[in-house]
All heavy atoms as a GROMACS GRO file, in nm:
protein
  449
    1MET      N    1 -11.049  -5.678  14.688
    1MET     CA    2 -10.930  -5.598  14.698
    1MET      C    3 -10.810  -5.677  14.660
    1MET      O    4 -10.807  -5.798  14.677
    1MET     CB    5 -10.922  -5.553  14.847
    1MET     CG    6 -11.026  -5.448  14.885
    1MET     SD    7 -11.012  -5.401  15.058
    1MET     CE    8 -11.097  -5.537  15.137
    2GLU      N    9 -10.707  -5.605  14.601
    2GLU     CA   10 -10.594  -5.668  14.558
    2GLU      C   11 -10.471  -5.605  14.618
    2GLU      O   12 -10.482  -5.498  14.682
    2GLU     CB   13 -10.584  -5.659  14.401
    2GLU     CG   14 -10.702  -5.724  14.328
    2GLU     CD   15 -10.693  -5.694  14.177
    2GLU    OE1   16 -10.605  -5.623  14.138
    2GLU    OE2   17 -10.776  -5.760  14.108
    3GLU      N   18 -10.353  -5.664  14.598
    3GLU     CA   19 -10.229  -5.603  14.646
    3GLU      C   20 -10.217  -5.462  14.599
    3GLU      O   21 -10.246  -5.428  14.482
    3GLU     CB   22 -10.108  -5.683  14.602
    3GLU     CG   23 -10.092  -5.814  14.676
    3GLU     CD   24  -9.974  -5.896  14.633
    3GLU    OE1   25  -9.885  -5.846  14.559
    3GLU    OE2   26  -9.954  -6.005  14.678
    4PHE      N   27 -10.169  -5.374  14.679
    4PHE     CA   28 -10.144  -5.231  14.655
    4PHE      C   29 -10.265  -5.148  14.654
    4PHE      O   30 -10.255  -5.023  14.646
    4PHE     CB   31 -10.059  -5.217  14.530
    4PHE     CG   32  -9.934  -5.293  14.529
    4PHE    CD1   33  -9.918  -5.391  14.428
    4PHE    CD2   34  -9.834  -5.283  14.621
    4PHE    CE1   35  -9.805  -5.474  14.426
    4PHE    CE2   36  -9.718  -5.363  14.620
    4PHE     CZ   37  -9.706  -5.457  14.521
    5ASP      N   38 -10.386  -5.206  14.676
    5ASP     CA   39 -10.506  -5.124  14.687
    5ASP      C   40 -10.503  -5.049  14.821
    5ASP      O   41 -10.449  -5.098  14.920
    5ASP     CB   42 -10.632  -5.210  14.688
    5ASP     CG   43 -10.671  -5.261  14.553
    5ASP    OD1   44 -10.609  -5.222  14.452
    5ASP    OD2   45 -10.766  -5.340  14.543
    6ARG      N   46 -10.554  -4.928  14.813
    6ARG     CA   47 -10.567  -4.849  14.940
    6ARG      C   48 -10.696  -4.886  15.007
    6ARG      O   49 -10.799  -4.907  14.939
    6ARG     CB   50 -10.565  -4.704  14.905
    6ARG     CG   51 -10.424  -4.657  14.855
    6ARG     CD   52 -10.415  -4.518  14.801
    6ARG     NE   53 -10.492  -4.414  14.873
    6ARG     CZ   54 -10.442  -4.338  14.968
    6ARG    NH1   55 -10.312  -4.353  15.001
    6ARG    NH2   56 -10.516  -4.246  15.027
    7VAL      N   57 -10.684  -4.902  15.141
    7VAL     CA   58 -10.806  -4.947  15.221
    7VAL      C   59 -10.820  -4.857  15.344
    7VAL      O   60 -10.728  -4.793  15.390
    7VAL     CB   61 -10.794  -5.092  15.259
    7VAL    CG1   62 -10.800  -5.187  15.141
    7VAL    CG2   63 -10.666  -5.122  15.341
    8ILE      N   64 -10.944  -4.851  15.397
    8ILE     CA   65 -10.973  -4.786  15.518
    8ILE      C   66 -10.979  -4.893  15.631
    8ILE      O   67 -11.059  -4.986  15.620
    8ILE     CB   68 -11.107  -4.709  15.510
    8ILE    CG1   69 -11.100  -4.606  15.398
    8ILE    CG2   70 -11.132  -4.640  15.647
    8ILE    CD1   71 -11.232  -4.540  15.371
    9MET      N   72 -10.894  -4.873  15.729
    9MET     CA   73 -10.887  -4.966  15.843
    9MET      C   74 -10.994  -4.934  15.940
    9MET      O   75 -11.059  -4.832  15.936
    9MET     CB   76 -10.744  -4.964  15.905
    9MET     CG   77 -10.637  -4.995  15.806
    9MET     SD   78 -10.472  -4.997  15.876
    9MET     CE   79 -10.458  -4.840  15.954
   10PRO      N   80 -11.019  -5.028  16.041
   10PRO     CA   81 -11.127  -5.009  16.137
   10PRO      C   82 -11.117  -4.876  16.219
   10PRO      O   83 -11.214  -4.819  16.255
   10PRO     CB   84 -11.113  -5.123  16.234
   10PRO     CG   85 -11.047  -5.230  16.154
   10PRO     CD   86 -10.959  -5.156  16.059
   11ASP      N   87 -10.996  -4.825  16.239
   11ASP     CA   88 -10.977  -4.702  16.314
   11ASP      C   89 -10.986  -4.576  16.224
   11ASP      O   90 -10.969  -4.461  16.267
   11ASP     CB   91 -10.848  -4.702  16.394
   11ASP     CG   92 -10.728  -4.703  16.305
   11ASP    OD1   93 -10.734  -4.696  16.182
   11ASP    OD2   94 -10.610  -4.711  16.366
   12GLY      N   95 -11.007  -4.594  16.096
   12GLY     CA   96 -11.028  -4.482  16.002
   12GLY      C   97 -10.902  -4.442  15.926
   12GLY      O   98 -10.916  -4.356  15.837
   13ARG      N   99 -10.792  -4.497  15.961
   13ARG     CA  100 -10.666  -4.464  15.888
   13ARG      C  101 -10.668  -4.531  15.752
   13ARG      O  102 -10.735  -4.637  15.733
   13ARG     CB  103 -10.546  -4.512  15.965
   13ARG     CG  104 -10.516  -4.424  16.088
   13ARG     CD  105 -10.390  -4.460  16.159
   13ARG     NE  106 -10.408  -4.590  16.226
   13ARG     CZ  107 -10.313  -4.661  16.278
   13ARG    NH1  108 -10.188  -4.616  16.276
   13ARG    NH2  109 -10.339  -4.778  16.337
   14ILE      N  110 -10.588  -4.476  15.664
   14ILE     CA  111 -10.575  -4.541  15.530
   14ILE      C  112 -10.442  -4.622  15.530
   14ILE      O  113 -10.344  -4.583  15.581
   14ILE     CB  114 -10.558  -4.432  15.423
   14ILE    CG1  115 -10.683  -4.338  15.419
   14ILE    CG2  116 -10.538  -4.491  15.284
   14ILE    CD1  117 -10.812  -4.403  15.377
   15GLY      N  118 -10.453  -4.741  15.466
   15GLY     CA  119 -10.343  -4.833  15.455
   15GLY      C  120 -10.331  -4.885  15.313
   15GLY      O  121 -10.421  -4.856  15.230
   16ALA      N  122 -10.232  -4.963  15.286
   16ALA     CA  123 -10.213  -5.026  15.157
   16ALA      C  124 -10.200  -5.178  15.180
   16ALA      O  125 -10.122  -5.227  15.260
   16ALA     CB  126 -10.088  -4.969  15.083
   17VAL      N  127 -10.270  -5.256  15.092
   17VAL     CA  128 -10.265  -5.394  15.097
   17VAL      C  129 -10.131  -5.445  15.047
   17VAL      O  130 -10.089  -5.413  14.938
   17VAL     CB  131 -10.379  -5.462  15.019
   17VAL    CG1  132 -10.364  -5.613  15.016
   17VAL    CG2  133 -10.515  -5.421  15.073
   18LEU      N  134 -10.061  -5.524  15.127
   18LEU     CA  135  -9.938  -5.583  15.087
   18LEU      C  136  -9.947  -5.728  15.043
   18LEU      O  137  -9.870  -5.767  14.958
   18LEU     CB  138  -9.835  -5.572  15.207
   18LEU     CG  139  -9.792  -5.436  15.256
   18LEU    CD1  140  -9.687  -5.452  15.369
   18LEU    CD2  141  -9.734  -5.359  15.150
   19GLU      N  142 -10.040  -5.800  15.102
   19GLU     CA  143 -10.056  -5.939  15.074
   19GLU      C  144 -10.204  -5.983  15.093
   19GLU      O  145 -10.265  -5.929  15.189
   19GLU     CB  146  -9.962  -6.020  15.158
   19GLU     CG  147  -9.952  -6.164  15.107
   19GLU     CD  148  -9.840  -6.243  15.180
   19GLU    OE1  149  -9.748  -6.177  15.244
   19GLU    OE2  150  -9.836  -6.359  15.166
   20VAL      N  151 -10.254  -6.074  15.013
   20VAL     CA  152 -10.387  -6.118  15.025
   20VAL      C  153 -10.377  -6.271  15.068
   20VAL      O  154 -10.302  -6.344  15.008
   20VAL     CB  155 -10.463  -6.112  14.890
   20VAL    CG1  156 -10.607  -6.167  14.903
   20VAL    CG2  157 -10.470  -5.970  14.839
   21PHE      N  158 -10.455  -6.309  15.170
   21PHE     CA  159 -10.453  -6.442  15.224
   21PHE      C  160 -10.589  -6.515  15.193
   21PHE      O  161 -10.700  -6.453  15.200
   21PHE     CB  162 -10.433  -6.447  15.370
   21PHE     CG  163 -10.310  -6.384  15.416
   21PHE    CD1  164 -10.304  -6.259  15.477
   21PHE    CD2  165 -10.184  -6.441  15.392
   21PHE    CE1  166 -10.183  -6.203  15.517
   21PHE    CE2  167 -10.060  -6.387  15.428
   21PHE     CZ  168 -10.062  -6.262  15.488
   22ASN      N  169 -10.579  -6.642  15.163
   22ASN     CA  170 -10.696  -6.729  15.144
   22ASN      C  171 -10.799  -6.668  15.053
   22ASN      O  172 -10.917  -6.657  15.084
   22ASN     CB  173 -10.760  -6.767  15.279
   22ASN     CG  174 -10.663  -6.849  15.365
   22ASN    OD1  175 -10.586  -6.923  15.313
   22ASN    ND2  176 -10.668  -6.831  15.495
   23ASP      N  177 -10.760  -6.626  14.933
   23ASP     CA  178 -10.851  -6.572  14.834
   23ASP      C  179 -10.938  -6.453  14.893
   23ASP      O  180 -11.056  -6.446  14.860
   23ASP     CB  181 -10.942  -6.678  14.776
   23ASP     CG  182 -10.868  -6.778  14.695
   23ASP    OD1  183 -10.770  -6.743  14.624
   23ASP    OD2  184 -10.902  -6.905  14.697
   24GLY      N  185 -10.881  -6.368  14.968
   24GLY     CA  186 -10.950  -6.247  15.017
   24GLY      C  187 -11.017  -6.261  15.153
   24GLY      O  188 -11.083  -6.170  15.189
   25GLU      N  189 -10.986  -6.366  15.228
   25GLU     CA  190 -11.041  -6.376  15.359
   25GLU      C  191 -10.971  -6.278  15.462
   25GLU      O  192 -11.025  -6.232  15.549
   25GLU     CB  193 -11.026  -6.521  15.419
   25GLU     CG  194 -11.120  -6.618  15.348
   25GLU     CD  195 -11.109  -6.759  15.405
   25GLU    OE1  196 -11.061  -6.770  15.523
   25GLU    OE2  197 -11.143  -6.858  15.340
   26ALA      N  198 -10.846  -6.254  15.436
   26ALA     CA  199 -10.765  -6.164  15.520
   26ALA      C  200 -10.660  -6.095  15.437
   26ALA      O  201 -10.627  -6.138  15.326
   26ALA     CB  202 -10.700  -6.238  15.635
   27TYR      N  203 -10.614  -5.976  15.490
   27TYR     CA  204 -10.517  -5.896  15.420
   27TYR      C  205 -10.410  -5.843  15.514
   27TYR      O  206 -10.442  -5.802  15.628
   27TYR     CB  207 -10.590  -5.774  15.363
   27TYR     CG  208 -10.695  -5.808  15.262
   27TYR    CD1  209 -10.826  -5.839  15.298
   27TYR    CD2  210 -10.665  -5.816  15.128
   27TYR    CE1  211 -10.928  -5.874  15.211
   27TYR    CE2  212 -10.764  -5.851  15.035
   27TYR     CZ  213 -10.891  -5.877  15.075
   27TYR     OH  214 -10.988  -5.910  14.986
   28LEU      N  215 -10.283  -5.843  15.465
   28LEU     CA  216 -10.177  -5.778  15.534
   28LEU      C  217 -10.176  -5.634  15.484
   28LEU      O  218 -10.164  -5.611  15.363
   28LEU     CB  219 -10.048  -5.845  15.505
   28LEU     CG  220  -9.921  -5.783  15.569
   28LEU    CD1  221  -9.923  -5.794  15.721
   28LEU    CD2  222  -9.792  -5.850  15.516
   29VAL      N  223 -10.191  -5.541  15.580
   29VAL     CA  224 -10.207  -5.398  15.542
   29VAL      C  225 -10.094  -5.319  15.608
   29VAL      O  226 -10.061  -5.334  15.729
   29VAL     CB  227 -10.339  -5.340  15.588
   29VAL    CG1  228 -10.346  -5.194  15.562
   29VAL    CG2  229 -10.451  -5.421  15.524
   30GLU      N  230 -10.022  -5.235  15.534
   30GLU     CA  231  -9.915  -5.143  15.580
   30GLU      C  232  -9.979  -5.008  15.605
   30GLU      O  233 -10.062  -4.962  15.525
   30GLU     CB  234  -9.806  -5.132  15.479
   30GLU     CG  235  -9.694  -5.033  15.527
   30GLU     CD  236  -9.588  -5.028  15.423
   30GLU    OE1  237  -9.612  -4.978  15.313
   30GLU    OE2  238  -9.470  -5.073  15.457
   31PHE      N  239  -9.944  -4.942  15.718
   31PHE     CA  240 -10.000  -4.810  15.741
   31PHE      C  241  -9.898  -4.728  15.818
   31PHE      O  242  -9.804  -4.780  15.878
   31PHE     CB  243 -10.122  -4.824  15.831
   31PHE     CG  244 -10.108  -4.921  15.950
   31PHE    CD1  245 -10.067  -4.866  16.073
   31PHE    CD2  246 -10.128  -5.056  15.941
   31PHE    CE1  247 -10.047  -4.949  16.182
   31PHE    CE2  248 -10.109  -5.142  16.047
   31PHE     CZ  249 -10.076  -5.088  16.170
   32GLU      N  250  -9.919  -4.593  15.808
   32GLU     CA  251  -9.830  -4.499  15.876
   32GLU      C  252  -9.859  -4.498  16.027
   32GLU      O  253  -9.975  -4.503  16.064
   32GLU     CB  254  -9.853  -4.359  15.813
   32GLU     CG  255  -9.748  -4.260  15.847
   32GLU     CD  256  -9.771  -4.138  15.768
   32GLU    OE1  257  -9.754  -4.137  15.645
   32GLU    OE2  258  -9.810  -4.033  15.827
   33THR      N  259  -9.753  -4.492  16.107
   33THR     CA  260  -9.779  -4.484  16.251
   33THR      C  261  -9.779  -4.344  16.298
   33THR      O  262  -9.741  -4.249  16.226
   33THR     CB  263  -9.660  -4.563  16.326
   33THR    OG1  264  -9.539  -4.488  16.307
   33THR    CG2  265  -9.643  -4.704  16.274
   34PRO      N  266  -9.830  -4.320  16.422
   34PRO     CA  267  -9.825  -4.185  16.477
   34PRO      C  268  -9.686  -4.122  16.499
   34PRO      O  269  -9.680  -4.005  16.526
   34PRO     CB  270  -9.896  -4.202  16.613
   34PRO     CG  271  -9.963  -4.334  16.604
   34PRO     CD  272  -9.887  -4.413  16.510
   35ASP      N  273  -9.586  -4.203  16.480
   35ASP     CA  274  -9.449  -4.155  16.511
   35ASP      C  275  -9.389  -4.074  16.404
   35ASP      O  276  -9.281  -4.028  16.413
   35ASP     CB  277  -9.355  -4.271  16.541
   35ASP     CG  278  -9.395  -4.344  16.670
   35ASP    OD1  279  -9.452  -4.279  16.761
   35ASP    OD2  280  -9.381  -4.469  16.676
   36GLY      N  281  -9.460  -4.052  16.292
   36GLY     CA  282  -9.401  -3.964  16.193
   36GLY      C  283  -9.446  -4.010  16.051
   36GLY      O  284  -9.502  -4.114  16.030
   37PRO      N  285  -9.418  -3.919  15.955
   37PRO     CA  286  -9.460  -3.945  15.820
   37PRO      C  287  -9.378  -4.057  15.751
   37PRO      O  288  -9.421  -4.110  15.650
   37PRO     CB  289  -9.434  -3.814  15.751
   37PRO     CG  290  -9.327  -3.751  15.829
   37PRO     CD  291  -9.350  -3.795  15.972
   38HIS      N  292  -9.271  -4.100  15.808
   38HIS     CA  293  -9.194  -4.211  15.745
   38HIS      C  294  -9.171  -4.335  15.837
   38HIS      O  295  -9.078  -4.400  15.823
   38HIS     CB  296  -9.064  -4.156  15.698
   38HIS     CG  297  -9.075  -4.043  15.604
   38HIS    ND1  298  -9.123  -4.061  15.473
   38HIS    CD2  299  -9.050  -3.910  15.612
   38HIS    CE1  300  -9.128  -3.948  15.410
   38HIS    NE2  301  -9.082  -3.851  15.493
   39CYS      N  302  -9.265  -4.353  15.931
   39CYS     CA  303  -9.266  -4.468  16.020
   39CYS      C  304  -9.388  -4.554  15.990
   39CYS      O  305  -9.503  -4.504  15.996
   39CYS     CB  306  -9.266  -4.421  16.161
   39CYS     SG  307  -9.126  -4.326  16.209
   40TYR      N  308  -9.363  -4.675  15.952
   40TYR     CA  309  -9.475  -4.761  15.908
   40TYR      C  310  -9.478  -4.894  15.992
   40TYR      O  311  -9.379  -4.931  16.048
   40TYR     CB  312  -9.459  -4.801  15.765
   40TYR     CG  313  -9.469  -4.683  15.672
   40TYR    CD1  314  -9.358  -4.606  15.633
   40TYR    CD2  315  -9.594  -4.640  15.625
   40TYR    CE1  316  -9.372  -4.497  15.552
   40TYR    CE2  317  -9.605  -4.527  15.542
   40TYR     CZ  318  -9.493  -4.461  15.507
   40TYR     OH  319  -9.500  -4.348  15.426
   41ASP      N  320  -9.593  -4.952  15.996
   41ASP     CA  321  -9.614  -5.078  16.063
   41ASP      C  322  -9.715  -5.156  15.972
   41ASP      O  323  -9.767  -5.106  15.874
   41ASP     CB  324  -9.678  -5.057  16.199
   41ASP     CG  325  -9.653  -5.181  16.294
   41ASP    OD1  326  -9.598  -5.284  16.243
   41ASP    OD2  327  -9.695  -5.174  16.405
   42ASP      N  328  -9.730  -5.287  16.008
   42ASP     CA  329  -9.833  -5.360  15.924
   42ASP      C  330  -9.903  -5.454  16.024
   42ASP      O  331  -9.860  -5.484  16.134
   42ASP     CB  332  -9.764  -5.443  15.811
   42ASP     CG  333  -9.653  -5.537  15.859
   42ASP    OD1  334  -9.679  -5.612  15.950
   42ASP    OD2  335  -9.546  -5.526  15.798
   43ASP      N  336 -10.018  -5.501  15.980
   43ASP     CA  337 -10.102  -5.588  16.055
   43ASP      C  338 -10.193  -5.664  15.963
   43ASP      O  339 -10.219  -5.624  15.851
   43ASP     CB  340 -10.184  -5.516  16.161
   43ASP     CG  341 -10.224  -5.594  16.284
   43ASP    OD1  342 -10.208  -5.719  16.281
   43ASP    OD2  343 -10.280  -5.538  16.379
   44VAL      N  344 -10.245  -5.775  16.011
   44VAL     CA  345 -10.344  -5.858  15.937
   44VAL      C  346 -10.482  -5.823  15.979
   44VAL      O  347 -10.515  -5.817  16.098
   44VAL     CB  348 -10.313  -6.006  15.950
   44VAL    CG1  349 -10.414  -6.092  15.880
   44VAL    CG2  350 -10.175  -6.037  15.909
   45PHE      N  351 -10.574  -5.805  15.878
   45PHE     CA  352 -10.712  -5.773  15.904
   45PHE      C  353 -10.800  -5.868  15.828
   45PHE      O  354 -10.769  -5.904  15.714
   45PHE     CB  355 -10.744  -5.631  15.855
   45PHE     CG  356 -10.671  -5.521  15.930
   45PHE    CD1  357 -10.549  -5.475  15.887
   45PHE    CD2  358 -10.724  -5.466  16.050
   45PHE    CE1  359 -10.482  -5.378  15.960
   45PHE    CE2  360 -10.663  -5.372  16.121
   45PHE     CZ  361 -10.537  -5.324  16.071
   46ARG      N  362 -10.911  -5.907  15.889
   46ARG     CA  363 -11.015  -5.984  15.812
   46ARG      C  364 -11.082  -5.896  15.713
   46ARG      O  365 -11.091  -5.772  15.733
   46ARG     CB  366 -11.123  -6.035  15.915
   46ARG     CG  367 -11.060  -6.142  16.022
   46ARG     CD  368 -11.172  -6.200  16.104
   46ARG     NE  369 -11.266  -6.100  16.158
   46ARG     CZ  370 -11.257  -6.040  16.274
   46ARG    NH1  371 -11.151  -6.053  16.346
   46ARG    NH2  372 -11.356  -5.950  16.308
   47ALA      N  373 -11.129  -5.955  15.610
   47ALA     CA  374 -11.193  -5.879  15.502
   47ALA      C  375 -11.305  -5.793  15.539
   47ALA      O  376 -11.318  -5.673  15.498
   47ALA     CB  377 -11.245  -5.975  15.396
   48GLU      N  378 -11.384  -5.837  15.644
   48GLU     CA  379 -11.504  -5.744  15.682
   48GLU      C  380 -11.454  -5.632  15.769
   48GLU      O  381 -11.541  -5.543  15.784
   48GLU     CB  382 -11.602  -5.837  15.765
   48GLU     CG  383 -11.544  -5.910  15.885
   48GLU     CD  384 -11.493  -6.050  15.858
   48GLU    OE1  385 -11.472  -6.088  15.741
   48GLU    OE2  386 -11.466  -6.121  15.956
   49GLU      N  387 -11.335  -5.632  15.806
   49GLU     CA  388 -11.275  -5.507  15.887
   49GLU      C  389 -11.236  -5.395  15.794
   49GLU      O  390 -11.213  -5.286  15.843
   49GLU     CB  391 -11.161  -5.550  15.969
   49GLU     CG  392 -11.200  -5.655  16.078
   49GLU     CD  393 -11.076  -5.692  16.160
   49GLU    OE1  394 -10.993  -5.762  16.107
   49GLU    OE2  395 -11.069  -5.649  16.280
   50LEU      N  396 -11.221  -5.423  15.668
   50LEU     CA  397 -11.165  -5.321  15.573
   50LEU      C  398 -11.268  -5.268  15.470
   50LEU      O  399 -11.358  -5.352  15.437
   50LEU     CB  400 -11.046  -5.380  15.495
   50LEU     CG  401 -10.931  -5.429  15.584
   50LEU    CD1  402 -10.827  -5.506  15.498
   50LEU    CD2  403 -10.864  -5.315  15.656
   51LYS      N  404 -11.248  -5.148  15.431
   51LYS     CA  405 -11.332  -5.095  15.322
   51LYS      C  406 -11.237  -5.033  15.218
   51LYS      O  407 -11.133  -4.983  15.254
   51LYS     CB  408 -11.420  -4.981  15.377
   51LYS     CG  409 -11.527  -5.022  15.471
   51LYS     CD  410 -11.626  -4.906  15.503
   51LYS     CE  411 -11.545  -4.802  15.585
   51LYS     NZ  412 -11.638  -4.695  15.638
   52PRO      N  413 -11.271  -5.045  15.093
   52PRO     CA  414 -11.184  -4.985  14.990
   52PRO      C  415 -11.183  -4.830  15.011
   52PRO      O  416 -11.290  -4.768  15.039
   52PRO     CB  417 -11.252  -5.021  14.860
   52PRO     CG  418 -11.351  -5.133  14.888
   52PRO     CD  419 -11.386  -5.117  15.034
   53ALA      N  420 -11.068  -4.772  14.993
   53ALA     CA  421 -11.054  -4.629  14.996
   53ALA      C  422 -11.087  -4.571  14.866
   53ALA      O  423 -11.064  -4.628  14.758
   53ALA     CB  424 -10.911  -4.590  15.040
   54GLU      N  425 -11.149  -4.452  14.867
   54GLU     CA  426 -11.183  -4.383  14.741
   54GLU      C  427 -11.057  -4.343  14.674
   54GLU      O  428 -10.960  -4.300  14.733
   54GLU     CB  429 -11.266  -4.266  14.764
   54GLU     CG  430 -11.400  -4.294  14.827
   54GLU     CD  431 -11.496  -4.370  14.731
   54GLU    OE1  432 -11.492  -4.338  14.608
   54GLU    OE2  433 -11.569  -4.456  14.776
   55THR      N  434 -11.058  -4.360  14.537
   55THR     CA  435 -10.941  -4.315  14.464
   55THR      C  436 -10.967  -4.183  14.399
   55THR      O  437 -11.081  -4.152  14.364
   55THR     CB  438 -10.898  -4.415  14.358
   55THR    OG1  439 -11.013  -4.439  14.271
   55THR    CG2  440 -10.859  -4.550  14.420
   56GLU      N  441 -10.863  -4.098  14.387
   56GLU     CA  442 -10.885  -3.969  14.327
   56GLU      C  443 -10.878  -3.968  14.175
   56GLU      O  444 -10.819  -4.048  14.117
   56GLU     CB  445 -10.780  -3.871  14.378
   56GLU     CG  446 -10.790  -3.849  14.524
   56GLU     CD  447 -10.677  -3.760  14.579
   56GLU    OE1  448 -10.622  -3.688  14.496
   56GLU    OE2  449 -10.656  -3.755  14.696
   0.00000   0.00000   0.00000
């Protein structure tokens, strides 16, 4: 996975990779919060916690 790729997080939500750490060991992912369509947060996930999202 690379920066700006869409990923599926452990809870099933879709996020976007903002930064890649240690050659893909971990990723900073931005995602929409439950507070609305324009409220975002980010968190770091280990590679094994994420799956690539299907692209249309």
